[in-house]
Steps between C-alpha positions, in 0.01 A plus 500: 500500500699643807330612820573857408364476163191326635432782747543754232246319277254500793550868566472599138178315480345668798594838362405409144149383606449815713614721198254329270214564742599867520518512119152355478362739752646812336463425127418143388155457642390806310695441171488118468207341684625148429828557683358361824560149355863538591424470878356144486754389249791650709374337815431158345848497325679616808329264743571213260880596444562544868307176591278675733239306690169612669683485832786730392244736323297526812192327353434266786257419781707297731639802699192718450417541855860564616547751219170672574591532880838654427357741244223596733744622756648730237193624318229527773681803645532640155124465446437673840733780420338563153144489655608762755663712229194469294269633770740792562487584134133512491420145387176479697359757261587300190292242337573124552765384266351330179755217544308390811235367270583125506527458119735798456709406796565155384583642161758731683636192687559324160705811406686489831580134430649590169721766680606246759610253221709774346636658817580183691471182288732672252676805608559414864594137419758626246634762744535251774701265260716800399570649851441200742389762752121528576543845642686640197273312257192632676632865509575474125167336406301759711691786329422368151144440593457861633675647185246333281223700678661833385392792507216423747601686817282275712582168354884539446586517873232255604587238241865540575444406866242252421718336219784468745276335763334264257830405345649422852206301596513303173862431564424364843184304418494451119119548471329763297141420591470698826709776351248527219209541759693751706588701193133505393390627837767748528451638154131546568556679828758725327240598235256594778749657748657756265302754295457408139658836394818371661522147343303560180297167538826324563634564157862471405708603198342724240149413642589705814517821297202424290258452792224756548284472818134533440 
């Protein structure tokens, strides 16, 4: 396989995986409940064919402290900004977010870990192989990530920016563990900061339209 062909294959897989996620969100999860099985199968087959390692996938502990410090520089200001915005939008009058209950928060972290595997271990990795430019790969990965949160007017712009930042940090440090934690904290704060009437309990796809506030 030539270098150009290899890059095209990597690019097609990144877009193909994202397209399947979108299809699942908008149709398959309601029509065919078992269609979720494609995700672990796709990931396992892809990682095996590309001979990915825990290190290349970002499943590592050897650079955990370095990756955490670098990501803190990026995300601590984001956390501060969301908190200030939340107070301006009346967050002090809202109840404590249910995800702050430890059991629910750790469950949400597990969901964030799944998203990091999809976004970075697969999509960003393939885009890096296709584009050989961390900046371009991060911009593309963040754009795809943001589009998957359509039509939520709160989540689309925030996940676009967040996706770009997380993808860029992954390209620099190759570690999804601190990114998972930051995503969990940021997601929880976003739920609290913005009125539920805006983000519809963080729903995306058809679920956004079916939400009814109590």
